[in-house]
C-alpha positions, -999 to +999 in steps of 0.1 A: +001+001+000+015+034-009+014+062+015-006+092+004+019+121-005+005+160-004-009+173-033-010+210-028+019+217-052+000+202-079-034+219-071-011+251-070+002+245-105-030+233-116-044+268-106-016+287-126-021+266-156-060+274-154-052+312-150-025+308-181-052+292-202-078+316-193-054+345-202-046+329-236-084+325-243-087+363-238-057+378-254-045+350-278-074+327-286-057+307-312-028+298-285-050+286-255-043+251-266-008+252-254-017+254-217-043+222-219-013+197-212-005+216-181-042+219-170-049+182-175-017+167-162-017+186-126-055+180-125-050+145-126-018+148-102-039+169-078-067+144-078-039+119-075-049+100-102-016+098-117 
């Protein structure tokens, strides 16, 4: 059985990437998809799915 590790760092990175994606949607609509890998990855790590 694995010990649970703290996911606070991953949640902080998720919200950073989410904010970056929102800014890109507003300013450079055609480049918002560049932030999607960070949003999805750190959401999964924050939920402890990976």
